[in-house]
Residue frames as qw, qx, qy, qz and C-alpha x, y, z in Angstrom:
[[0.201, 0.051, -0.117, -0.971, 99.49, 64.59, 123.02],
 [0.335, 0.367, 0.800, -0.336, 95.83, 64.14, 123.60],
 [0.286, 0.565, 0.631, 0.448, 93.11, 64.64, 120.86],
 [0.097, -0.947, -0.285, 0.114, 92.11, 67.98, 122.55],
 [0.404, -0.671, 0.278, 0.556, 95.73, 69.12, 122.55],
 [0.445, 0.093, 0.664, 0.594, 96.10, 68.10, 118.94],
 [0.165, 0.758, 0.565, 0.282, 93.04, 70.03, 117.88],
 [0.247, -0.914, -0.099, 0.305, 94.10, 73.00, 119.87],
 [0.455, -0.430, 0.440, 0.644, 97.43, 73.04, 118.08],
 [0.373, 0.389, 0.681, 0.496, 95.74, 72.78, 114.73],
 [0.008, 0.911, 0.409, 0.054, 93.53, 75.72, 115.47],
 [0.401, -0.763, 0.125, 0.491, 96.55, 77.64, 116.73],
 [0.439, -0.149, 0.573, 0.676, 98.42, 77.05, 113.48],
 [0.229, 0.655, 0.614, 0.376, 95.35, 77.90, 111.28],
 [0.145, -0.953, -0.229, 0.137, 95.03, 81.19, 113.21],
 [0.449, -0.557, 0.334, 0.614, 98.82, 81.85, 112.80],
 [0.359, 0.104, 0.675, 0.636, 98.42, 81.24, 109.08],
 [0.277, 0.297, 0.029, -0.913, 95.49, 83.70, 108.93],
 [0.216, -0.196, -0.875, -0.387, 93.17, 80.94, 107.78],
 [0.225, 0.113, 0.499, -0.829, 89.84, 82.46, 108.88],
 [0.553, 0.048, -0.418, -0.719, 87.37, 80.61, 106.73],
 [0.876, -0.167, -0.186, -0.413, 85.45, 77.32, 106.92],
 [0.734, 0.178, -0.604, 0.255, 88.42, 75.20, 107.73],
 [0.137, 0.279, -0.582, 0.752, 89.10, 76.98, 110.96],
 [0.580, -0.221, 0.160, -0.767, 85.52, 77.10, 111.99],
 [0.883, -0.007, -0.412, -0.224, 85.18, 73.34, 111.34],
 [0.602, 0.140, -0.650, 0.442, 88.19, 72.55, 113.51],
 [0.153, -0.253, 0.450, -0.843, 87.02, 74.95, 116.32],
 [0.763, -0.148, -0.078, -0.624, 83.66, 73.20, 116.19],
 [0.848, 0.049, -0.524, 0.057, 85.32, 69.75, 116.35],
 [0.296, 0.290, -0.618, 0.668, 87.43, 70.97, 119.23],
 [0.463, -0.255, 0.214, -0.821, 84.32, 71.91, 121.14],
 [0.897, -0.064, -0.235, -0.368, 82.77, 68.57, 120.56],
 [0.778, 0.134, -0.557, 0.258, 85.80, 66.48, 121.50],
 [0.084, 0.326, -0.535, 0.775, 86.53, 68.65, 124.57],
 [0.619, -0.260, 0.152, -0.725, 82.92, 68.03, 125.86],
 [0.906, -0.047, -0.365, -0.210, 83.31, 64.21, 125.71],
 [0.725, -0.572, 0.381, 0.034, 85.04, 61.93, 128.27],
 [0.055, 0.684, -0.668, -0.288, 88.46, 60.94, 127.02],
 [0.403, -0.063, 0.913, 0.016, 87.62, 57.24, 127.13],
 [0.590, 0.586, 0.487, -0.266, 84.60, 57.82, 124.88],
 [0.361, 0.814, -0.305, -0.339, 86.72, 59.61, 122.27],
 [0.116, -0.462, 0.863, 0.169, 89.18, 56.73, 122.28],
 [0.513, 0.187, 0.829, -0.121, 86.41, 54.12, 122.02],
 [0.536, 0.742, 0.201, -0.350, 84.70, 56.04, 119.14],
 [0.212, 0.752, -0.532, -0.325, 87.94, 56.43, 117.35],
 [0.264, -0.289, 0.918, 0.069, 88.66, 52.73, 117.65],
 [0.428, 0.342, 0.830, -0.106, 85.23, 51.57, 116.50],
 [0.195, 0.167, 0.548, 0.796, 84.81, 54.18, 113.78],
 [0.078, -0.739, -0.664, -0.076, 81.86, 56.07, 115.22],
 [0.269, -0.413, -0.132, 0.860, 83.46, 59.50, 115.80],
 [0.016, -0.050, -0.414, -0.909, 81.98, 60.89, 112.60],
 [0.212, -0.587, -0.753, -0.206, 78.46, 60.12, 113.86],
 [0.269, -0.645, -0.366, 0.615, 78.88, 63.12, 116.20],
 [0.286, 0.903, 0.274, 0.166, 77.57, 66.41, 114.82],
 [0.089, -0.965, 0.244, 0.043, 80.59, 68.60, 114.03],
 [0.581, -0.442, 0.638, 0.245, 83.10, 65.84, 113.46],
 [0.686, 0.637, -0.175, -0.304, 84.46, 65.47, 109.93],
 [0.944, 0.243, -0.132, 0.179, 86.99, 63.29, 108.14],
 [0.362, 0.655, -0.411, 0.521, 89.92, 65.53, 108.88],
 [0.425, -0.587, 0.436, -0.534, 89.20, 65.33, 112.66],
 [0.981, -0.110, 0.101, -0.121, 88.69, 61.57, 112.58],
 [0.784, 0.435, -0.274, 0.347, 92.13, 61.20, 110.83],
 [0.107, 0.673, -0.432, 0.591, 93.82, 63.55, 113.37],
 [0.693, -0.476, 0.338, -0.424, 92.33, 61.78, 116.40],
 [0.996, 0.074, -0.022, 0.034, 93.40, 58.43, 115.02],
 [0.556, 0.568, -0.359, 0.489, 96.97, 59.76, 114.36],
 [0.233, -0.684, 0.395, -0.567, 97.03, 61.11, 117.94],
 [0.874, -0.320, 0.259, -0.259, 96.05, 57.75, 119.59],
 [0.948, 0.241, -0.026, 0.206, 98.66, 56.05, 117.37],
 [0.572, -0.625, 0.124, 0.517, 101.35, 58.43, 118.51],
 [0.522, 0.319, 0.428, 0.665, 101.69, 59.91, 114.99],
 [0.036, -0.762, -0.208, 0.612, 101.70, 63.60, 114.05],
 [0.449, 0.190, 0.552, 0.676, 101.89, 63.75, 110.28],
 [0.078, 0.810, 0.480, 0.327, 98.97, 66.26, 109.96],
 [0.368, -0.901, -0.082, 0.215, 100.26, 68.52, 112.70],
 [0.568, -0.345, 0.351, 0.660, 103.76, 68.53, 111.20],
 [0.344, 0.489, 0.569, 0.565, 102.24, 69.45, 107.82],
 [0.050, -0.900, -0.350, -0.254, 100.26, 72.41, 109.18],
 [0.522, -0.722, 0.037, 0.453, 103.10, 73.54, 111.38],
 [0.532, -0.069, 0.444, 0.718, 105.29, 73.80, 108.33],
 [0.209, 0.600, 0.564, 0.527, 102.64, 75.50, 106.17],
 [0.199, -0.900, -0.331, -0.202, 101.87, 78.22, 108.68],
 [0.631, -0.344, -0.105, 0.687, 105.33, 79.26, 109.91],
 [0.120, 0.986, 0.087, -0.081, 105.89, 83.03, 109.88],
 [0.755, 0.254, -0.025, 0.604, 109.09, 83.98, 108.04],
 [0.314, -0.921, -0.034, 0.229, 111.38, 86.68, 109.24],
 [0.522, 0.734, -0.258, 0.349, 114.43, 88.66, 107.87],
 [0.678, -0.028, -0.419, 0.604, 117.68, 88.73, 109.69],
 [0.062, 0.327, -0.163, 0.929, 117.07, 92.36, 110.46],
 [0.627, -0.454, -0.211, -0.597, 113.62, 91.53, 111.86],
 [0.829, -0.194, -0.495, 0.176, 115.05, 88.75, 113.92],
 [0.395, 0.147, -0.418, 0.805, 117.15, 91.30, 115.78],
 [0.367, -0.343, 0.066, -0.862, 114.04, 93.28, 116.79],
 [0.818, -0.286, -0.390, -0.312, 112.17, 90.08, 117.69],
 [0.699, -0.053, -0.557, 0.445, 115.04, 89.00, 119.95],
 [0.118, 0.193, -0.324, 0.918, 114.68, 92.40, 121.72],
 [0.500, -0.409, -0.257, -0.719, 110.94, 92.24, 122.22],
 [0.048, 0.098, -0.850, 0.515, 109.88, 91.44, 125.75],
 [0.291, 0.386, 0.714, -0.507, 106.13, 91.81, 125.49],
 [0.051, 0.403, 0.682, 0.608, 103.09, 92.52, 123.41],
 [0.055, 0.184, 0.351, -0.916, 101.09, 95.75, 124.15],
 [0.547, 0.210, -0.097, -0.804, 97.93, 95.05, 122.02],
 [0.212, 0.000, -0.962, -0.171, 95.93, 91.83, 122.18],
 [0.595, -0.189, -0.003, -0.781, 92.42, 90.63, 122.80],
 [0.108, -0.032, 0.972, -0.206, 90.65, 87.82, 124.63],
 [0.193, -0.436, -0.803, -0.357, 87.10, 86.32, 124.56],
 [0.079, -0.559, -0.491, 0.664, 86.11, 89.08, 126.99],
 [0.328, 0.595, -0.063, -0.732, 85.56, 91.13, 123.82],
 [0.787, 0.499, -0.067, -0.357, 86.04, 89.89, 120.33],
 [0.060, 0.529, -0.845, -0.048, 88.99, 87.54, 120.83],
 [0.829, 0.023, -0.433, -0.353, 88.59, 83.79, 120.40],
 [0.680, 0.042, -0.649, 0.338, 90.65, 82.61, 123.33],
 [0.559, -0.776, -0.280, 0.087, 90.61, 82.99, 127.20],
 [0.044, -0.925, 0.343, -0.158, 92.98, 85.31, 128.94],
 [0.720, -0.446, 0.529, 0.061, 94.73, 82.22, 130.39],
 [0.843, 0.296, 0.370, 0.253, 95.28, 80.80, 126.91],
 [0.394, 0.882, -0.029, 0.258, 96.62, 84.02, 125.55],
 [0.337, -0.831, 0.422, -0.133, 98.92, 84.55, 128.51],
 [0.841, -0.221, 0.483, 0.104, 100.15, 80.87, 128.44],
 [0.769, 0.530, 0.215, 0.285, 100.94, 81.13, 124.70],
 [0.174, 0.929, -0.186, 0.269, 102.71, 84.43, 125.08],
 [0.520, -0.697, 0.491, -0.046, 104.89, 83.07, 127.88],
 [0.874, 0.045, 0.437, 0.209, 105.69, 80.01, 125.78],
 [0.604, 0.732, 0.108, 0.297, 106.78, 82.33, 123.02],
 [0.630, 0.079, -0.214, 0.742, 109.33, 83.92, 125.37],
 [0.098, -0.725, -0.105, -0.674, 107.44, 87.07, 126.42],
 [0.264, 0.010, -0.661, 0.702, 107.91, 88.46, 129.85],
 [0.231, 0.425, 0.494, -0.722, 104.60, 90.29, 129.84],
 [0.084, 0.454, 0.643, 0.611, 101.53, 91.09, 127.68],
 [0.213, 0.169, 0.262, -0.926, 99.05, 93.95, 127.89],
 [0.182, 0.482, 0.856, 0.034, 95.43, 92.75, 127.69],
 [0.122, 0.251, -0.086, -0.956, 93.70, 95.44, 125.61],
 [0.167, 0.495, 0.846, 0.103, 90.05, 94.35, 125.04],
 [0.088, 0.460, 0.348, 0.812, 87.75, 96.83, 123.42],
 [0.075, 0.112, 0.420, -0.898, 85.98, 99.71, 125.10],
 [0.372, 0.424, 0.730, -0.386, 82.10, 99.88, 125.40],
 [0.417, 0.568, -0.085, -0.705, 81.44, 101.95, 122.29],
 [0.332, 0.334, -0.779, -0.414, 82.51, 99.08, 120.04],
 [0.738, -0.066, 0.425, -0.520, 79.42, 96.97, 120.71],
 [0.840, 0.387, -0.290, -0.246, 80.03, 94.83, 117.67],
 [0.502, 0.419, -0.686, 0.320, 83.22, 93.62, 119.46],
 [0.700, -0.554, -0.451, -0.004, 81.37, 93.14, 122.77],
 [0.269, 0.558, -0.335, 0.710, 83.35, 96.04, 124.26],
 [0.501, -0.329, -0.678, 0.426, 83.78, 96.19, 128.00],
 [0.232, -0.836, -0.167, -0.469, 81.86, 98.61, 130.13],
 [0.077, -0.681, 0.523, -0.507, 83.18, 99.90, 133.41],
 [0.794, -0.346, 0.361, -0.346, 81.83, 97.02, 135.46],
 [0.978, 0.198, 0.025, 0.060, 83.19, 94.35, 133.16],
 [0.444, 0.686, -0.388, 0.426, 86.52, 96.10, 133.06],
 [0.395, -0.603, 0.508, -0.471, 86.64, 96.00, 136.89],
 [0.937, -0.106, 0.273, -0.191, 85.77, 92.31, 136.79],
 [0.853, 0.455, -0.150, 0.208, 88.45, 91.63, 134.22],
 [0.131, 0.737, -0.480, 0.457, 91.09, 93.42, 136.29],
 [0.679, -0.439, 0.471, -0.353, 90.19, 91.10, 139.17],
 [0.979, 0.171, 0.113, 0.009, 90.67, 88.08, 136.92],
 [0.551, 0.690, -0.327, 0.337, 94.06, 89.48, 135.82],
 [0.270, -0.694, 0.529, -0.407, 95.18, 89.92, 139.38],
 [0.882, -0.200, 0.371, -0.210, 94.28, 86.28, 140.13],
 [0.909, 0.393, -0.007, 0.136, 96.10, 85.01, 137.08],
 [0.266, 0.788, -0.417, 0.367, 99.20, 87.09, 137.86],
 [0.572, -0.567, 0.517, -0.290, 99.46, 85.29, 141.15],
 [0.936, 0.062, 0.345, -0.025, 99.45, 81.93, 139.35],
 [0.785, 0.561, 0.069, 0.253, 101.75, 82.85, 136.48],
 [0.173, -0.935, 0.307, 0.026, 104.44, 84.92, 138.22],
 [0.217, -0.527, -0.024, 0.821, 106.97, 86.10, 137.25],
 [0.137, 0.346, 0.622, 0.689, 105.17, 86.41, 133.94],
 [0.060, 0.433, 0.407, -0.802, 102.84, 89.36, 134.09],
 [0.136, 0.634, 0.654, 0.388, 99.50, 90.33, 132.49],
 [0.077, -0.158, -0.167, 0.970, 99.20, 94.06, 132.41],
 [0.247, 0.659, 0.670, -0.238, 95.74, 95.59, 132.48],
 [0.054, -0.211, 0.328, 0.919, 94.94, 97.75, 129.44],
 [0.487, 0.606, 0.587, -0.228, 92.23, 98.53, 126.96],
 [0.260, 0.144, 0.509, 0.808, 91.94, 99.47, 123.32],
 [0.138, 0.638, 0.493, -0.576, 89.70, 102.53, 123.62],
 [0.402, 0.658, 0.493, 0.402, 87.84, 104.06, 120.71],
 [0.165, -0.185, 0.028, 0.968, 88.83, 107.58, 119.73],
 [0.260, 0.674, 0.651, -0.233, 85.45, 109.23, 119.57],
 [0.439, 0.688, 0.356, 0.455, 84.50, 111.79, 116.88],
 [0.099, -0.978, 0.020, -0.183, 85.38, 114.75, 119.09],
 [0.412, 0.615, -0.554, 0.381, 88.78, 113.26, 120.03],
 [0.541, -0.518, 0.468, -0.469, 87.77, 112.09, 123.51],
 [0.229, 0.246, -0.942, 0.001, 88.47, 108.58, 124.69],
 [0.687, -0.262, -0.422, -0.530, 85.79, 105.95, 125.27],
 [0.681, -0.341, -0.595, 0.257, 86.21, 105.35, 128.95],
 [0.279, -0.939, -0.088, -0.183, 86.10, 107.55, 132.03],
 [0.219, 0.766, -0.471, 0.379, 89.24, 109.11, 133.42],
 [0.578, -0.551, 0.499, -0.338, 89.04, 107.29, 136.70],
 [0.954, 0.044, 0.296, -0.025, 89.16, 103.95, 135.09],
 [0.664, 0.696, -0.162, 0.222, 91.72, 105.03, 132.59],
 [0.084, -0.802, 0.488, -0.336, 94.03, 106.11, 135.39],
 [0.752, -0.377, 0.494, -0.220, 93.90, 102.60, 136.84],
 [0.923, 0.374, 0.081, 0.039, 95.07, 100.89, 133.63],
 [0.651, -0.436, 0.329, 0.527, 98.70, 100.08, 132.97],
 [0.189, -0.159, 0.554, 0.795, 98.61, 100.79, 129.22],
 [0.467, 0.622, 0.445, -0.444, 95.99, 102.42, 127.06],
 [0.290, 0.040, 0.649, 0.703, 95.86, 102.02, 123.30],
 [0.358, 0.588, 0.283, -0.668, 93.62, 104.54, 121.48],
 [0.281, 0.037, 0.794, 0.538, 92.31, 103.56, 118.04],
 [0.448, 0.257, -0.107, -0.850, 89.91, 104.75, 115.38],
 [0.236, 0.115, 0.960, 0.096, 87.15, 102.32, 114.55],
 [0.267, 0.714, 0.645, -0.055, 84.36, 104.60, 113.24],
 [0.225, 0.952, 0.097, -0.184, 83.85, 107.54, 110.95],
 [0.691, -0.249, 0.375, 0.565, 87.12, 106.66, 109.18],
 [0.422, 0.500, 0.437, 0.618, 86.24, 108.77, 106.16],
 [0.193, -0.874, -0.272, 0.355, 86.05, 111.98, 108.23],
 [0.394, 0.886, -0.036, 0.240, 87.29, 115.16, 106.47],
 [0.703, 0.315, -0.344, 0.537, 91.05, 115.66, 106.69],
 [0.019, 0.546, -0.325, 0.772, 91.21, 118.60, 109.06],
 [0.698, -0.455, 0.110, -0.542, 88.68, 117.25, 111.45],
 [0.965, -0.050, -0.234, 0.110, 90.32, 113.78, 111.46],
 [0.515, 0.414, -0.400, 0.636, 93.67, 115.46, 112.21],
 [0.303, -0.530, 0.295, -0.735, 92.24, 117.32, 115.13],
 [0.907, -0.282, -0.050, -0.308, 90.49, 114.16, 116.40],
 [0.912, 0.094, -0.286, 0.278, 93.74, 112.23, 116.33],
 [0.287, 0.484, -0.387, 0.730, 95.85, 115.05, 117.89],
 [0.531, -0.526, 0.189, -0.636, 93.45, 115.32, 120.78],
 [0.963, -0.232, -0.088, -0.104, 93.70, 111.65, 121.40],
 [0.745, 0.267, -0.333, 0.513, 97.55, 111.66, 121.23],
 [0.038, 0.531, -0.336, 0.776, 97.60, 114.61, 123.63],
 [0.748, -0.533, -0.124, -0.377, 95.33, 112.80, 126.18],
 [0.124, -0.639, 0.701, -0.292, 97.56, 112.02, 129.20],
 [0.776, -0.159, 0.550, -0.265, 95.97, 108.62, 129.62],
 [0.877, 0.472, -0.001, -0.087, 96.74, 107.48, 126.12],
 [0.558, -0.574, 0.509, 0.316, 100.00, 105.58, 125.68],
 [0.349, -0.086, 0.771, 0.526, 99.81, 104.17, 122.17],
 [0.509, 0.460, -0.067, -0.725, 98.07, 105.31, 118.99],
 [0.626, 0.056, 0.776, 0.046, 96.76, 102.03, 117.50],
 [0.491, 0.325, 0.687, 0.426, 96.71, 101.26, 113.72],
 [0.073, -0.491, -0.138, 0.857, 96.69, 104.86, 112.83],
 [0.208, 0.155, -0.470, -0.844, 95.39, 104.88, 109.27],
 [0.654, 0.195, 0.494, -0.539, 92.63, 102.34, 109.99],
 [0.527, 0.417, -0.542, -0.504, 93.33, 100.65, 106.56],
 [0.809, 0.003, 0.581, -0.093, 92.41, 97.10, 105.65],
 [0.074, -0.434, 0.673, 0.595, 94.69, 96.14, 102.72],
 [0.052, -0.092, -0.861, -0.497, 92.70, 95.51, 99.62],
 [0.154, -0.604, -0.782, -0.003, 89.36, 96.25, 101.46],
 [0.175, -0.937, -0.297, 0.063, 89.48, 99.70, 103.04],
 [0.496, 0.622, -0.118, 0.594, 91.69, 102.70, 102.24],
 [0.428, -0.153, -0.455, 0.766, 93.70, 104.75, 104.71],
 [0.095, -0.889, -0.401, 0.201, 92.02, 107.55, 106.58],
 [0.421, 0.608, 0.024, 0.673, 93.08, 111.01, 105.53],
 [0.471, -0.850, -0.150, 0.184, 94.85, 113.16, 108.05],
 [0.270, 0.855, -0.372, 0.241, 97.90, 115.48, 108.25],
 [0.912, -0.114, -0.293, 0.264, 100.55, 112.92, 109.26],
 [0.415, 0.413, -0.328, 0.742, 103.12, 115.58, 110.05],
 [0.361, -0.530, 0.193, -0.743, 100.83, 117.20, 112.69],
 [0.899, -0.336, -0.134, -0.246, 99.68, 113.91, 114.14],
 [0.864, 0.039, -0.312, 0.393, 103.25, 112.52, 114.53],
 [0.171, 0.499, -0.309, 0.792, 104.48, 115.82, 115.86],
 [0.616, -0.520, 0.079, -0.586, 101.79, 115.53, 118.54],
 [0.960, -0.168, -0.221, 0.029, 102.82, 111.96, 119.34],
 [0.605, 0.286, -0.349, 0.656, 106.42, 113.14, 119.75],
 [0.116, -0.564, 0.170, -0.799, 105.31, 116.09, 121.96],
 [0.684, -0.420, 0.147, -0.578, 103.09, 114.14, 124.21],
 [0.150, -0.422, 0.883, -0.141, 105.07, 110.96, 124.33],
 [0.832, 0.173, 0.352, -0.392, 102.45, 108.72, 122.69],
 [0.383, -0.273, 0.807, 0.357, 103.88, 105.74, 120.90],
 [0.614, 0.381, -0.308, -0.618, 102.92, 105.00, 117.32],
 [0.802, -0.083, 0.574, -0.142, 101.84, 101.38, 116.93],
 [0.281, 0.394, -0.752, -0.447, 103.41, 99.17, 114.29],
 [0.782, 0.015, 0.391, -0.485, 100.46, 96.87, 113.88],
 [0.142, -0.351, 0.885, 0.270, 101.38, 93.36, 112.74],
 [0.659, 0.352, 0.592, -0.302, 98.09, 92.12, 111.52],
 [0.423, -0.013, 0.639, 0.642, 98.61, 91.08, 107.90],
 [0.204, 0.714, 0.593, 0.310, 95.48, 92.92, 106.72],
 [0.193, -0.959, -0.140, 0.153, 96.67, 96.07, 108.46],
 [0.702, 0.023, 0.046, 0.710, 100.52, 96.40, 108.58],
 [0.035, -0.896, -0.227, -0.380, 99.79, 99.89, 109.79],
 [0.310, 0.796, -0.016, -0.520, 101.33, 102.46, 109.39],
 [0.829, 0.534, 0.068, 0.149, 102.35, 102.08, 105.78],
 [0.780, -0.013, -0.020, 0.626, 106.07, 102.34, 105.03],
 [0.256, 0.566, 0.064, 0.781, 106.07, 106.02, 104.10],
 [0.444, -0.768, -0.064, -0.457, 104.18, 107.09, 107.20],
 [0.872, -0.404, -0.104, 0.257, 106.36, 104.86, 109.38],
 [0.638, 0.209, -0.015, 0.741, 109.42, 106.64, 107.99],
 [0.064, -0.702, -0.066, -0.707, 107.78, 110.03, 108.75],
 [0.715, -0.670, -0.125, -0.157, 107.12, 108.95, 112.36],
 [0.839, -0.140, -0.089, 0.519, 110.78, 107.98, 112.69],
 [0.411, 0.447, 0.027, 0.794, 111.84, 111.31, 111.52],
 [0.330, -0.742, -0.043, -0.582, 109.83, 113.00, 114.25],
 [0.159, 0.384, -0.742, 0.526, 111.48, 110.84, 116.86],
 [0.752, -0.301, -0.038, -0.585, 108.32, 109.03, 117.97],
 [0.381, -0.259, 0.861, -0.216, 108.23, 106.01, 120.23],
 [0.621, 0.128, -0.585, -0.506, 106.86, 102.80, 118.73],
 [0.603, -0.151, 0.707, -0.337, 105.15, 99.59, 119.94],
 [0.362, 0.238, -0.798, -0.419, 105.41, 96.52, 117.72],
 [0.521, -0.023, 0.604, -0.603, 102.09, 94.79, 118.49],
 [0.116, 0.076, 0.950, 0.280, 100.37, 91.66, 117.25],
 [0.530, 0.043, 0.002, -0.847, 96.74, 92.95, 117.75],
 [0.198, 0.015, -0.975, -0.100, 96.09, 89.17, 118.28],
 [0.658, -0.157, 0.076, -0.733, 92.57, 87.93, 118.63],
 [0.985, -0.038, -0.120, -0.121, 93.68, 84.25, 118.94],
 [0.707, -0.581, 0.327, 0.237, 96.66, 82.42, 120.30],
 [0.761, 0.252, 0.356, 0.480, 98.20, 81.72, 116.85],
 [0.278, 0.871, 0.154, 0.374, 98.10, 85.45, 116.06],
 [0.496, -0.839, 0.157, 0.162, 100.43, 86.19, 118.90],
 [0.754, -0.124, 0.418, 0.492, 103.07, 84.90, 116.44],
 [0.481, 0.769, 0.309, 0.285, 102.55, 87.71, 114.01],
 [0.299, -0.892, 0.103, 0.324, 105.05, 90.17, 115.65],
 [0.598, -0.216, 0.459, 0.620, 107.79, 89.23, 113.24],
 [0.374, 0.673, 0.467, 0.435, 105.89, 90.99, 110.36],
 [0.114, -0.987, -0.085, -0.075, 106.18, 94.30, 112.34],
 [0.628, -0.589, 0.314, 0.399, 109.72, 93.50, 113.28],
 [0.603, 0.228, 0.482, 0.593, 110.62, 93.16, 109.59],
 [0.158, 0.869, 0.316, 0.346, 108.95, 96.46, 108.87],
 [0.396, -0.903, 0.091, 0.139, 110.78, 98.20, 111.74],
 [0.684, -0.303, 0.414, 0.518, 114.10, 96.76, 110.47],
 [0.505, 0.543, 0.475, 0.473, 113.34, 97.73, 106.92],
 [0.041, 0.909, 0.197, 0.364, 112.62, 101.38, 107.91],
 [0.477, 0.289, -0.428, 0.711, 115.29, 101.65, 110.58],
 [0.528, -0.754, -0.173, -0.352, 113.21, 102.21, 113.73],
 [0.116, 0.583, -0.640, 0.487, 115.61, 103.00, 116.58],
 [0.590, -0.153, -0.789, 0.081, 115.61, 100.03, 118.91],
 [0.216, -0.149, -0.605, 0.751, 115.61, 102.11, 122.04],
 [0.369, 0.014, 0.004, -0.929, 112.32, 103.78, 120.85],
 [0.608, -0.164, -0.671, -0.392, 110.44, 100.46, 120.78],
 [0.412, -0.495, 0.397, -0.653, 108.68, 100.50, 124.09],
 [0.939, -0.192, 0.097, -0.268, 107.88, 96.73, 124.28],
 [0.763, 0.331, -0.449, 0.326, 111.52, 95.99, 123.99],
 [0.082, -0.587, 0.472, -0.653, 111.86, 97.60, 127.44],
 [0.229, -0.107, -0.894, 0.371, 111.70, 95.72, 130.75],
 [0.264, -0.665, -0.656, -0.241, 108.19, 95.77, 132.16],
 [0.376, -0.677, -0.326, 0.542, 109.23, 98.15, 135.12],
 [0.203, -0.229, 0.242, 0.921, 110.61, 100.68, 132.61],
 [0.089, -0.396, -0.693, -0.596, 107.49, 100.41, 130.49],
 [0.315, -0.734, -0.601, 0.043, 105.21, 101.02, 133.52],
 [0.362, -0.539, -0.124, 0.750, 107.38, 103.91, 134.74],
 [0.098, -0.013, 0.424, 0.900, 107.12, 105.54, 131.22],
 [0.145, -0.529, -0.697, -0.462, 103.40, 105.18, 130.97],
 [0.395, -0.740, -0.465, 0.283, 103.06, 106.94, 134.28],
 [0.190, -0.828, 0.131, 0.511, 105.61, 109.69, 133.37],
 [0.770, 0.566, 0.234, 0.179, 106.19, 110.23, 129.71],
 [0.055, 0.940, -0.335, 0.029, 109.17, 112.51, 130.41],
 [0.646, -0.458, 0.598, 0.126, 111.14, 109.37, 131.24],
 [0.530, 0.615, -0.448, -0.375, 113.21, 108.44, 128.19],
 [0.986, 0.049, -0.159, 0.000, 114.38, 105.03, 127.10]]
């Protein structure tokens, strides 16, 4: 393992453990510095004790680099153990059935890793495919993709698919549900995407009746495949949006729009009661990491545990299907599992 690889693994583990404070930022900065140097200079500085003279290199990085050159891995073993994601036996059955991840982000929008890094990690985790769903243009704070950038991204995906076959990166987008229920991308482009996730990111305190109508219109949109993190909650920080869940999930069932089981630890959306309601209506589901970094791709067990706890029918989990079946279903929602 090289110092760059060691630092990359540390950052991956910190992201997996949802450590998003100074510690992660410090290691990311150190990774950038070490990556920019010739390997021989890193080794020389490590040997003569001058690594810390470089801006962005602290004591922890110095120790990690020394360990790496010595063929040791005590720190990596420690952080690997500390950030493992636990999973129930029931959740493990769902995780074993999962073939892909239908909601994740890259550094084309607000993610922290390249498409290549996200895809390579997903493949190493055993996935057969991922759906790249960077944000749509309305979400400027997340550097959402306009039409031109989406076209450019699709070209990049096509190139990577040639290199990574049989693993497949599917082209998608997480589109904002606008206030009137329309989707934040033109129909021509939406029609070219493999999978479309529609999510609420603004006006989350909208009055109940209007929010219900807004969500129903999104679920009924023929281009929308998945309703993302439906309540918009951030646990301990932001309450759930108010809407008539019976009507929304009835619409998801009627129009074949899957309800996302979002695995982010601050979301875990929908809450248990609403997940049970969606099950009762016979909705489809997608258990998604909503990852913004490589380590976060390992968050799916959280959603699998929730699915097992509430008894989500396995055949209703669309990302447990083979890719060909998933793509056939997104083109024709009358096709059952």
